[in-house]
C-alpha positions as CSV (number, residue, x, y, z in Angstrom):
1,M,0.0,0.0,0.0
2,H,2.9,2.3,0.8
3,W,4.5,1.9,-2.6
4,S,1.1,2.3,-4.3
5,W,0.6,5.7,-2.8
6,V,4.1,6.7,-3.8
7,W,3.4,5.6,-7.4
8,I,0.1,7.5,-7.5
9,A,1.9,10.6,-6.1
10,L,4.6,10.4,-8.8
11,C,2.1,10.0,-11.5
12,S,0.2,13.1,-10.4
13,L,3.5,15.1,-10.2
14,C,4.9,13.9,-13.5
15,P,2.1,13.2,-15.9
16,A,4.2,14.0,-19.0
17,A,6.6,11.1,-18.0
18,I,3.7,8.7,-18.0
19,Y,1.7,10.0,-21.0
20,G,4.6,11.1,-23.2
21,G,4.1,11.2,-26.9
22,K,6.1,10.2,-29.9
23,I,7.6,13.1,-32.0
24,L,9.3,12.9,-35.3
25,V,11.7,15.8,-35.9
26,F,12.9,16.9,-39.3
27,P,15.4,19.6,-38.6
28,V,17.8,21.8,-40.6
29,D,21.5,21.6,-39.8
30,G,23.9,24.4,-38.6
31,S,22.6,27.2,-36.4
32,H,19.0,26.1,-37.0
33,W,19.8,22.8,-35.2
34,V,21.1,24.8,-32.2
35,N,17.5,26.1,-31.8
36,M,15.8,22.8,-32.5
37,K,18.0,20.9,-30.0
38,I,16.9,23.2,-27.2
39,V,13.3,22.2,-27.9
40,I,14.3,18.6,-28.1
41,E,16.0,18.7,-24.8
42,E,12.9,20.0,-23.1
43,L,10.6,17.5,-24.9
44,H,12.9,14.7,-23.7
45,A,12.9,16.1,-20.2
46,R,9.1,15.9,-20.2
47,G,9.1,12.2,-21.1
48,H,8.4,12.4,-24.8
49,Q,10.1,10.0,-27.3
50,V,11.9,11.9,-30.0
51,S,13.2,10.6,-33.3
52,V,15.4,12.9,-35.5
53,V,15.7,12.5,-39.3
54,R,19.2,13.3,-40.5
55,S,21.4,12.7,-43.5
56,T,24.8,11.1,-43.8
57,D,26.5,14.4,-44.3
58,S,25.0,15.9,-41.1
59,W,27.2,18.6,-39.6
60,Y,25.8,19.4,-36.1
61,I,23.2,16.6,-35.8
62,K,24.9,13.6,-34.3
63,E,23.8,10.0,-35.0
64,T,23.9,9.0,-31.4
65,S,22.4,11.1,-28.6
66,P,20.7,10.4,-25.2
67,L,18.0,12.9,-26.2
68,Y,16.7,11.2,-29.4
69,T,16.8,8.2,-31.7
70,S,18.2,9.1,-35.1
71,I,16.8,8.0,-38.5
72,T,19.7,8.4,-40.9
73,I,19.0,8.7,-44.6
74,D,21.7,7.3,-46.8
75,A,22.0,10.5,-48.9
76,E,23.5,14.0,-48.8
77,S,21.3,16.9,-47.8
78,G,23.4,19.5,-49.5
79,F,23.5,21.5,-46.2
80,D,26.9,20.3,-45.1
81,E,29.8,22.2,-43.5
82,E,32.0,22.3,-46.6
83,F,29.3,23.6,-48.9
84,L,28.2,26.3,-46.5
85,T,31.7,27.4,-45.7
86,H,32.6,28.0,-49.3
87,F,29.2,29.5,-50.0
88,V,29.4,32.1,-47.3
89,A,33.0,32.9,-48.2
90,R,31.9,33.5,-51.8
91,L,29.1,35.8,-50.7
92,L,31.5,37.8,-48.5
93,E,33.9,38.1,-51.4
94,I,31.2,39.5,-53.7
95,Q,30.0,42.0,-51.1
96,R,33.6,43.4,-50.8
97,E,33.6,44.3,-54.5
98,G,31.7,47.4,-53.7
99,N,28.3,48.8,-52.8
100,S,26.5,49.0,-56.1
101,V,23.3,47.8,-57.8
102,W,25.4,45.4,-59.9
103,T,27.0,43.9,-56.7
104,R,23.6,43.5,-55.2
105,L,22.2,41.7,-58.2
106,K,25.3,39.5,-58.4
107,L,24.9,38.7,-54.7
108,E,21.2,37.8,-55.2
109,M,21.8,35.6,-58.2
110,E,24.7,33.8,-56.4
111,Q,22.5,33.0,-53.5
112,A,19.7,31.8,-55.7
113,E,22.0,29.5,-57.8
114,K,23.7,28.0,-54.7
115,A,20.3,27.6,-53.0
116,A,19.1,25.7,-56.1
117,E,22.1,23.4,-55.8
118,M,21.2,22.7,-52.2
119,Y,17.5,22.2,-53.1
120,E,18.5,19.7,-55.8
121,K,20.4,17.6,-53.3
122,A,17.7,17.9,-50.7
123,C,15.1,16.6,-53.2
124,K,17.3,13.6,-54.1
125,M,17.5,12.9,-50.3
126,L,13.7,13.0,-50.1
127,E,13.4,10.6,-53.0
128,V,15.8,8.2,-51.2
129,L,13.6,8.5,-48.1
130,F,10.3,8.0,-49.8
131,D,11.5,5.1,-52.0
132,N,12.8,3.2,-49.0
133,K,9.6,1.4,-48.3
134,D,11.0,-0.5,-45.3
135,L,12.0,2.8,-43.7
136,I,8.7,4.4,-44.4
137,K,6.8,1.4,-43.0
138,S,9.0,1.5,-39.9
139,I,8.1,5.2,-39.4
140,Q,4.4,4.5,-40.0
141,D,4.5,1.6,-37.6
142,T,6.0,3.8,-34.8
143,K,2.7,5.8,-34.9
144,Y,4.1,9.2,-34.2
145,D,1.8,11.9,-32.7
146,L,3.2,14.7,-34.7
147,V,6.0,16.0,-36.9
148,L,8.1,18.9,-35.7
149,A,9.9,20.5,-38.6
150,D,12.1,23.4,-39.7
151,P,10.6,24.4,-43.1
152,A,13.7,26.2,-44.3
153,I,14.4,22.8,-45.9
154,P,10.9,21.4,-46.4
155,G,11.6,17.7,-46.1
156,G,9.5,17.6,-42.9
157,V,6.6,19.4,-44.6
158,L,6.4,16.7,-47.3
159,L,6.9,13.9,-44.9
160,A,4.2,15.1,-42.5
161,H,1.6,15.3,-45.3
162,Y,2.7,11.9,-46.7
163,L,2.2,10.3,-43.3
164,R,-1.0,12.4,-42.6
165,L,0.4,13.6,-39.2
166,P,-0.2,16.9,-37.4
167,L,2.6,19.3,-38.4
168,V,4.3,21.9,-36.1
169,F,6.9,24.3,-37.4
170,N,9.9,25.6,-35.6
171,V,10.3,28.5,-38.0
172,R,11.5,31.8,-39.1
173,W,12.3,30.9,-42.7
174,T,10.7,28.6,-45.2
175,S,12.3,27.3,-48.4
176,H,10.8,30.4,-50.2
177,G,11.3,33.3,-47.7
178,E,10.3,34.7,-44.4
179,G,7.7,32.6,-42.7
180,H,4.9,35.2,-42.3
181,F,4.6,35.6,-46.1
182,S,3.5,32.0,-46.3
183,I,0.8,32.2,-43.6
184,A,-0.4,35.7,-42.9
185,P,-1.6,38.7,-44.9
186,S,1.5,40.8,-45.7
187,P,0.6,44.3,-47.1
188,L,3.7,45.6,-48.9
189,S,2.8,49.1,-47.9
190,Y,4.1,48.6,-44.4
191,V,5.5,45.0,-44.3
192,P,9.1,45.2,-45.5
193,M,10.6,42.4,-47.6
194,T,13.7,40.8,-46.2
195,G,16.8,42.1,-47.9
196,T,15.5,45.7,-48.4
197,K,16.6,47.0,-45.0
198,L,13.3,48.9,-44.8
199,S,11.1,49.6,-41.7
200,D,7.3,49.7,-41.4
201,K,7.4,53.4,-42.1
202,M,8.1,53.6,-45.8
203,S,8.1,56.6,-48.1
204,F,6.6,56.4,-51.6
205,L,9.9,55.4,-53.2
206,E,10.6,52.9,-50.5
207,R,7.2,51.3,-51.2
208,V,8.1,51.1,-54.8
209,L,11.4,49.4,-54.0
210,N,9.6,47.0,-51.6
211,I,7.2,45.9,-54.4
212,I,10.0,45.6,-57.0
213,F,11.9,43.4,-54.5
214,F,8.8,41.3,-53.9
215,G,8.5,40.7,-57.6
216,F,12.1,39.7,-57.9
217,T,11.7,37.3,-55.0
218,E,8.6,35.7,-56.6
219,Y,10.8,35.3,-59.8
220,Q,13.5,33.5,-57.7
221,I,10.9,31.2,-56.1
222,A,9.4,30.3,-59.5
223,F,12.7,29.5,-61.1
224,Y,15.0,28.3,-58.3
225,V,12.6,26.6,-55.8
226,L,9.4,25.4,-57.3
227,P,10.8,23.3,-60.1
228,Y,12.6,21.0,-57.6
229,Y,10.0,20.7,-54.8
230,Q,6.9,20.7,-56.9
231,A,8.3,17.7,-58.8
232,V,8.8,15.8,-55.6
233,T,5.4,16.8,-54.3
234,T,3.7,15.6,-57.5
235,K,5.6,12.3,-57.4
236,Y,4.8,11.4,-53.8
237,L,1.7,13.4,-52.8
238,G,-0.2,13.4,-56.0
239,P,-0.5,15.6,-59.2
240,D,-3.2,17.8,-57.7
241,V,-1.2,18.8,-54.6
242,D,0.4,22.3,-54.8
243,F,3.7,22.5,-53.0
244,L,3.2,26.1,-51.6
245,S,-0.2,25.2,-50.2
246,L,1.4,22.6,-47.9
247,F,2.9,25.3,-45.7
248,P,-0.2,27.2,-44.6
249,A,-1.8,23.8,-44.0
250,A,0.5,23.2,-41.0
251,D,-1.3,23.1,-37.7
252,L,1.0,25.4,-35.8
253,W,3.8,27.9,-36.5
254,L,6.3,28.4,-33.6
255,M,7.8,31.7,-34.8
256,R,11.4,32.4,-33.5
257,V,10.7,36.2,-33.2
258,D,8.5,38.5,-31.2
259,F,7.2,42.0,-31.6
260,V,9.9,43.5,-29.4
261,F,12.3,42.6,-32.3
262,E,9.9,42.4,-35.3
263,F,7.9,45.3,-36.8
264,P,4.2,45.0,-36.1
265,R,2.3,43.2,-38.9
266,P,-0.8,41.0,-39.4
267,T,-0.6,37.5,-38.0
268,M,-2.8,34.3,-37.7
269,P,-4.3,32.4,-34.7
270,N,-2.0,29.4,-35.3
271,V,1.2,31.5,-35.2
272,V,2.8,31.4,-31.7
273,Y,5.7,33.7,-31.0
274,M,8.6,32.4,-29.0
275,G,11.3,34.9,-29.8
276,G,14.3,34.5,-27.5
277,F,13.2,31.0,-26.3
278,Q,16.9,29.9,-26.3
279,C,17.8,32.7,-23.9
280,K,18.3,32.0,-20.2
281,P,20.0,33.5,-17.1
282,A,23.8,33.6,-17.3
283,K,25.8,30.8,-15.6
284,P,29.2,31.3,-14.0
285,L,32.0,31.5,-16.6
286,P,34.9,29.1,-16.8
287,E,37.7,30.1,-14.4
288,H,40.1,31.3,-17.1
289,L,37.4,33.5,-18.7
290,E,36.2,34.9,-15.4
291,E,39.8,35.9,-14.6
292,F,40.2,37.6,-17.9
293,V,36.8,39.5,-17.5
294,Q,37.6,40.6,-14.0
295,S,41.0,41.9,-15.1
296,S,39.2,44.5,-17.3
297,G,38.6,46.7,-14.2
298,E,36.2,49.6,-14.6
299,H,36.4,49.6,-18.4
300,G,34.7,46.3,-18.9
301,V,34.7,43.8,-21.8
302,I,33.6,43.7,-25.4
303,I,32.8,40.4,-27.0
304,M,32.8,39.6,-30.7
305,S,31.3,36.6,-32.5
306,L,30.3,36.2,-36.2
307,G,28.2,33.0,-35.7
308,T,28.5,29.4,-36.9
309,L,28.7,30.0,-40.7
310,I,31.5,32.6,-40.9
311,G,34.6,30.4,-40.9
312,E,37.1,33.3,-41.0
313,L,37.4,36.9,-42.2
314,P,39.6,38.1,-45.0
315,H,43.1,38.8,-43.5
316,D,43.1,42.6,-44.2
317,L,39.7,43.0,-42.5
318,A,40.7,40.9,-39.5
319,D,43.9,43.0,-39.1
320,D,41.9,46.2,-39.2
321,I,39.5,45.0,-36.5
322,A,42.4,43.7,-34.4
323,R,44.3,47.1,-34.6
324,A,41.1,48.9,-33.6
325,F,40.5,46.6,-30.6
326,A,44.1,47.2,-29.5
327,K,43.5,50.9,-29.1
328,L,40.6,50.4,-26.7
329,P,40.9,50.4,-22.9
330,Q,38.4,47.5,-22.7
331,K,39.3,43.9,-22.8
332,V,38.1,41.9,-25.8
333,I,37.0,38.3,-26.2
334,W,36.9,37.5,-29.9
335,R,35.6,34.2,-31.3
336,H,37.8,33.9,-34.4
337,K,38.8,31.1,-36.7
338,G,41.8,31.1,-39.1
339,D,45.2,32.7,-38.7
340,R,45.9,34.9,-35.7
341,P,45.8,38.6,-36.8
342,A,49.3,40.0,-36.8
343,S,48.1,43.3,-35.2
344,L,46.4,41.6,-32.2
345,G,46.7,43.7,-29.0
346,N,47.5,42.4,-25.5
347,N,43.9,43.3,-24.5
348,T,42.3,40.8,-26.9
349,L,41.7,37.1,-26.2
350,I,41.2,34.9,-29.2
351,V,38.9,31.8,-28.6
352,D,37.6,29.0,-30.8
353,W,34.3,28.9,-28.9
354,M,32.7,31.1,-26.2
355,P,29.7,30.7,-23.8
356,Q,28.0,33.6,-25.6
357,N,24.8,33.7,-23.5
358,D,26.8,33.6,-20.2
359,L,29.2,36.3,-21.4
360,L,26.3,38.5,-22.5
361,G,24.8,38.1,-19.1
362,H,28.0,39.2,-17.3
363,P,27.8,42.7,-15.7
364,K,31.2,43.7,-17.1
365,V,30.2,43.1,-20.8
366,K,29.7,46.6,-22.4
367,A,29.1,45.8,-26.0
368,F,28.6,42.9,-28.5
369,V,30.2,43.0,-31.9
370,A,27.9,40.7,-33.9
371,H,27.0,39.6,-37.4
372,G,23.3,39.9,-36.8
373,G,22.1,36.3,-36.7
374,T,18.7,35.8,-35.0
375,N,20.1,33.9,-32.0
376,G,22.8,36.4,-31.2
377,V,20.4,39.4,-31.6
378,Q,17.8,37.7,-29.3
379,E,20.4,37.0,-26.6
380,A,21.7,40.6,-26.7
381,I,18.1,41.8,-26.3
382,Y,17.5,39.4,-23.4
383,H,20.6,40.6,-21.5
384,G,20.3,44.2,-22.6
385,V,23.7,44.5,-24.3
386,P,24.0,47.1,-27.2
387,I,25.2,45.8,-30.5
388,V,27.9,46.9,-33.0
389,G,26.7,45.2,-36.1
390,L,28.8,43.8,-38.9
391,P,26.1,42.3,-41.2
392,L,27.5,39.9,-43.8
393,I,24.9,37.7,-45.5
394,F,21.3,36.5,-45.6
395,D,18.9,38.2,-43.1
396,Q,21.7,39.7,-41.0
397,P,21.4,43.3,-42.4
398,D,17.6,43.3,-41.8
399,N,18.0,41.9,-38.2
400,L,20.5,44.6,-37.3
401,F,18.4,47.3,-39.0
402,R,15.6,46.4,-36.6
403,I,18.0,47.0,-33.7
404,E,19.4,50.2,-35.1
405,A,15.9,51.5,-35.8
406,R,15.2,51.2,-32.1
407,G,18.4,53.0,-31.1
408,A,19.9,49.9,-29.5
409,G,22.8,49.4,-31.8
410,K,24.9,50.7,-34.7
411,I,25.5,49.1,-38.1
412,L,29.0,49.3,-39.7
413,D,29.1,48.8,-43.5
414,I,31.3,45.9,-44.5
415,F,31.9,47.5,-47.9
416,S,33.8,50.5,-46.4
417,L,35.0,49.1,-43.1
418,N,38.5,49.9,-42.0
419,E,40.4,50.4,-38.7
420,D,39.2,54.0,-38.1
421,I,35.6,53.4,-39.0
422,F,35.4,50.3,-36.8
423,F,37.2,52.0,-33.9
424,Q,34.8,55.0,-34.0
425,G,31.7,52.8,-34.3
426,V,32.7,50.8,-31.2
427,Q,33.6,54.0,-29.3
428,E,30.2,55.5,-30.1
429,V,28.2,52.5,-28.8
430,L,30.4,52.4,-25.7
431,N,30.3,56.1,-24.8
432,E,26.8,57.1,-25.9
433,P,24.4,56.0,-23.0
434,S,21.3,55.9,-25.2
435,Y,22.4,52.7,-26.9
436,R,22.5,50.7,-23.6
437,M,19.4,52.4,-22.3
438,N,17.4,51.6,-25.4
439,M,18.6,48.0,-25.4
440,Q,17.8,47.6,-21.7
441,R,14.3,48.9,-22.5
442,L,13.9,46.2,-25.1
443,S,15.1,43.7,-22.6
444,R,12.4,44.7,-20.1
445,L,9.7,44.5,-22.8
446,H,11.0,41.1,-23.9
447,R,11.0,39.7,-20.3
448,D,7.6,41.1,-19.4
449,Q,5.6,38.0,-20.5
450,P,3.1,35.8,-18.6
451,M,5.1,32.7,-19.7
452,K,8.6,32.0,-20.8
453,P,8.8,31.7,-24.6
454,L,10.1,28.1,-24.3
455,D,7.3,27.1,-22.0
456,T,4.8,28.6,-24.4
457,A,6.3,26.6,-27.3
458,L,6.2,23.4,-25.4
459,F,2.6,24.0,-24.2
460,W,1.5,24.4,-27.8
461,I,3.4,21.3,-29.1
462,E,1.7,19.2,-26.4
463,F,-1.6,20.9,-27.2
464,V,-1.4,19.7,-30.8
465,M,-0.5,16.2,-29.6
466,R,-3.4,16.1,-27.2
467,H,-6.0,17.3,-29.7
468,K,-4.5,15.5,-32.8
469,G,-3.9,18.8,-34.5
470,A,-5.1,22.4,-34.3
471,A,-7.4,22.7,-37.3
472,H,-9.7,25.2,-35.5
473,L,-6.8,27.7,-35.5
474,R,-6.0,27.3,-39.1
475,T,-7.7,29.5,-41.8
476,E,-9.0,27.8,-44.9
477,S,-7.5,30.6,-47.1
478,Y,-4.8,28.3,-48.4
479,R,-7.4,26.1,-50.1
480,M,-8.7,29.1,-52.1
481,P,-7.3,30.1,-55.5
482,W,-5.7,33.4,-55.7
483,Y,-8.6,35.1,-57.4
484,S,-11.0,34.0,-54.7
485,Y,-8.5,34.9,-51.9
486,H,-8.3,38.5,-53.2
487,S,-12.0,38.5,-54.1
488,V,-11.2,39.2,-57.8
489,D,-14.1,37.0,-58.9
490,V,-16.4,38.8,-56.5
491,M,-15.3,42.2,-57.8
492,F,-15.8,41.1,-61.4
493,F,-19.3,39.7,-60.5
494,L,-20.3,43.0,-58.8
495,V,-18.9,45.1,-61.6
496,G,-20.8,42.8,-64.0
497,V,-24.1,43.3,-62.0
498,V,-23.6,47.1,-61.9
499,L,-22.9,47.1,-65.6
500,L,-26.0,45.0,-66.3
501,I,-28.2,47.3,-64.2
502,V,-26.7,50.4,-65.9
503,G,-27.2,48.7,-69.2
504,I,-30.8,47.8,-68.5
505,F,-31.4,51.3,-67.2
506,V,-29.8,52.9,-70.3
507,A,-31.8,50.6,-72.5
508,L,-35.1,51.5,-70.7
509,I,-34.3,55.2,-71.0
510,R,-33.5,54.8,-74.7
511,R,-36.7,52.8,-75.2
512,C,-38.8,55.5,-73.4
513,C,-37.1,58.3,-75.5
514,S,-37.8,56.3,-78.7
515,M,-41.4,55.9,-77.8
516,C,-41.8,59.6,-76.9
517,L,-40.2,60.5,-80.3
518,R,-42.6,58.2,-82.2
519,R,-45.6,59.7,-80.5
520,K,-44.4,63.2,-81.2
521,T,-43.8,62.3,-84.9
522,K,-47.4,60.9,-85.2
523,R,-48.9,64.1,-83.7
524,D,-46.9,66.2,-86.2
């Protein structure tokens, strides 16, 4: 009887451990996996069984883990370390050619062509997966409760629809752009396209630029994305299935931003915001780092990191940055790969890896030199540390523009960057109090929530599992053809009715006039 009561008490305290579900995760490698792994850790801690789909060329996603069981596809995903390192280096090389329209077009076309190479490999991997009937049967027999996917590479999207399972996104990007554009109304008059570095307050010419950029993006999607994924969709899901319609059909969108960071815009009931879910209070630093930080005295510390994709900077640029750091009274911790800069000062510590979140939460850290990746920006907001931005590729310029627009950071242009410009930019952020004050205001706004973002995300994942989906939150707009969605057919109908009424009215008037003329003629 004693152990029975203990067992009942444990069951009441840990229901998740008893009623845990089965979750199939289809992630994206690199920095996206860093985000997904945090969610997987919490799901595992709550007693859920997690399986992760990976490819043989996986970079961060390990085959063995205490957190999950891996399902390895015997194919390349195209999203491997070597490909991305060379890709990013080439983009950086193009950007340093100069700040011109031609450079921008060249950059966009390079990104589109390399993305097409990656999509081609990803589609081949999906074909290997779907053609492996034994593997598919094994997945079906496991009877998963839902698919948790990152739609930047849409393998999980297709797999969830193929298996007819509820689908939850861990998302900011889809295969064809920023996630909101696939799910929510996005008026181009005040919703800026990624890549334009525009705010929600646009002049007439800026709105023209936004619409032109939208058209160019649609062209890229049509020629560099759809030909690959629509073919796979048709082959395995049926000829009547539209690839783009699979995204708004997802049950839930866990969006990795919030409106402290993002500009206000329309959204949908099944979009749940979890910006900064990876952020947490700082832990004590390793002893050697703590000693270095404390040695900074009253001047404090600057940290610099350019994320997971930037292997190393060009030598001349790294030397300029090192010389600028050497002139500062602050100590510097710089996550840097490649050759050690020849001009490195005694105040600068080069590291291969740093506990970024813990350093940002240290009271002696005064500024963060960052490339503008979403993770780093969210952690800086959480801890209230102003940013000196060095945007390089992808969405980084737009992310940092959102910070600069709120007065919480300063962007330095990579095209014209040299020692003096970098030194003056860092000095401005350090010495102008408004940067820190504005970032700390953003931090207070971000933290003032009824639930922690990660807890919110986990609640909604389990909500979808409990209710076998969340169809009641999903609009049916994705089933409508474009002319119905925009009410073009209704407008044509109403215009037709008005024209018919006007036509009848004109015909009656003419008829009456004709009859009056005939009567007058008879009288005469």
